[in-house]
N, C-alpha and C positions, 0 to 999 in steps of 0.2 A: 692698249691700242684699241680703238673701235673699229666699226666696218671699214672696208676699204674705201679710199678717197677715189674721186673721179680719175685722177692722175694714176693712181695705183692699178685701177681697172685697165686703164688704157695701156699701161705698160705690161701688164699680165696678158691681155688679149694680143697685144702685137708682138712682145718679146718672149713672153712665157716664164719670166722670173721675176722674184722681188727679194730684196735683201734687208733684213732686220739687225742692225747692229745692236749688241748689248741686250738680247732678247732674254738671256738668263745672266744674272749679274750677282755680285754680292755674296751674301751667305749661302744663298741658294746655289750659286755656281759652284762655289767651294764644297758645299755638301754632294753636289753632283760628281764632282771630280773625285771626291774621297771615296764615294760608293762604287764608281766605276773601276777605280784603282783596285779596290778591295776585292770585287767579284771578278775582275779580269785575272787577278793573282790566284784566287781560289780555284778558278776552273782552268787554269793554263795546263797543268798536268793532264787533264782529259783531253785537251785539244792536241797536245804534242803526242799523245798515245793515238788518237786517231789519224794523226798524219802519218806516224809509222806504219799504221794498217792501211794507208792509201784511201782513206775515207774522208779525209778533211784536206784543205789547200793549206799551205804554209803562207800563202800570200795575203790572206785576211782573216779574221776570226770575229765571230759574233758570240758574245756572252749568252748561254741559253737562258730560258725561262725567266726574262729579266723583270718582268711585272711582278712577279712572286718574291722577288728577292729584296726589293727597297722601295718603298713608297715614294721615293723621289722620282723614280723612273715612270710612275703613273702621273705624278704631278707635272711633269713636263710635256705630257701628251697634249693636256688642254691648257697650257699656260696662257694667261691673259695678254701676254705681249704679242702672241701671234694667232691664238685659236679663233678670236673673233674676226680676223681678217681672212682666215682659211674659210670660215663658214661663209663669209660675205662672197668669197671669189667662187663658192660652189652653190650659190643660190639661197643661203640661209641655214641650211642643215648639212651635217657632215657626219659621216661614220668612218671608222677606223678601217683601213684597207688590210693591214697585217700587224703582227706583234712587232713593236719597235725593235730595231737591231742596233746593239750598242757594238759598234764595229771598230776594231783595232786593225790597222793597215801597217804591219812591219816594215822596216825599210828594205827597200828592194829596188834593183836598178831600172826596171820597168814596171809601169802601173798593172796592177792585177786585173784591170778591165780596160776595154777599149769603148770607142764611141758607139753608143747605142741608144734606141728608145725603149721604153718599156711597153709601149702600145701603139696603136695607130690612131690617126686623127678623128676617125669616127667612133672611137671608143667612148665610154663613160667618162666624164670629166674627173680628174684626179689632181690633187695637190700632194707633191712628194717634198721632203724637206730634209736638208743636211744641218743638224745642229751641232756646231764644233765645240767639243769639250775642253780642248786646249787651243792656244794660238797656233794658227796654221799660216806660216809665212810663205812667200813665194817659192816654188819648187820643192815643196814638202808634201806633195800628194793632194793638193787643193783640188776642191770640185770645179768643174769646167762645164760650160753650157754653150750651146750654138743657138743664139737668139732668133726667134722666128721659125725654128725647124719643127715646132709643135704644130704648125698649120699645114704642113705638108701631108697628103694622103698617105704617101709612103716614104720612108727615109732610107736612103741608099749610102749614108755617109759612114759606113761601118769602117774601123781602122784597117788601113792598108799599110801603115807604116807606124811611126811614133805617134803620140797623141797630139803634139803641138802642131801637126802639118794641116789639120783642118781649118781652112780659111774661114775667117770671121767669128771664131769661137772666142768667149770670155772666160778668163780664170777668176776664181774668187778665194784669194788669200783673205785671212780675217782673224780677229782676235777671239779668244775663248768666249763662248756665249753667242756668237753670231748665228743667225738662222737664215738659211737660203731656201726660199720656196721656189719651186719649179713645176711647170707641167711636164709631167713624166713622159708624155708623148714625143717630147723633143730630145734630141741628140745630146748626152751628157756622158761624163766619164770622170775618173780621178786622174790627175796628172801624175807624171813619175815623181817619185820622192827621191831627191839627191841629197837629203840631209841626213843626219844621224839619228833622228828621233822618229818614232813611229806616229802616224796620225790616228787620233782618235775622234770619233763623231757618233752621233745617234742618228739614225735614218728612220723617218716615220712617213706614213702614207695615209692619206684621207681621201675619200671620194664621196661624190654628190649622192644623196639619198633618193634613189628612184623607185617607184610602184612600192612605197611602203615595205621595205625589206623586213623579212621575218627575223625574230630574235635568233641568234646563235649561241652555240655552247662553246665557243672558241675561247671565251674570256670568263668562263664561270668559275676558275680557280681564284679570281680576285674579286668576285662579286661581293663579298663582305666589305671591301675597301671602296667600293663605288656608292656613295650614300646619296647622291642626288640624281634626279631622274634624267637630267641632261647627260651627266657622265653614263649612266646605264644606257641610255640611247646611242651615245658615242662608240661605247664598247659592245654594241648589239645585245644588250641583255634586255632591252625592253623595245617594242615597237615604237615608232616615230609617232 
């Protein structure tokens, strides 16, 4: 995919989200699923131990230190199916906001989160993304968004009941490899999962590069894997 089209920019500006089907597919999707499954199983006992100590939630789990575990988790950050689009939405350059979150949401009668924004309308522009690792059918904890809510200076639509009551929201069931880009200043959530399967996704965040941000040591652990200047800029290892 190349830069965002006029129509994509219009939808992004007005509604705050875009969907890319089959963003990851074929052998790369199979490799991603295999690596996700392997590391989730490897780290499961530590997660359960932390739950027993009251330090982790039983309703969601992120694999720790993912970028150092398998190169496929690095490759999906700047994947050509959506990264040029991300840069276009952010004015031409993007930097990574946080370490990608490889999230498993176990079956639970009520969603682990309610409607919320990640910031205010006046904050720096950011593109957040949900990348489905498996098929996510309706009522299986799919992502949901309230179109246009990113334009409000303040958002007061926090959950007062179940997630489905927020008027005007859209849910996003999808197949494995689907990428959902959204302005994180808008109201979003994960719906309740009424199925017998956990939901697995990768959550990523990008932000516009303002005032020539200085390099960071957050991603120095994978510096030897970032062989191009563009990747090193994305991961804040070089100045823009």
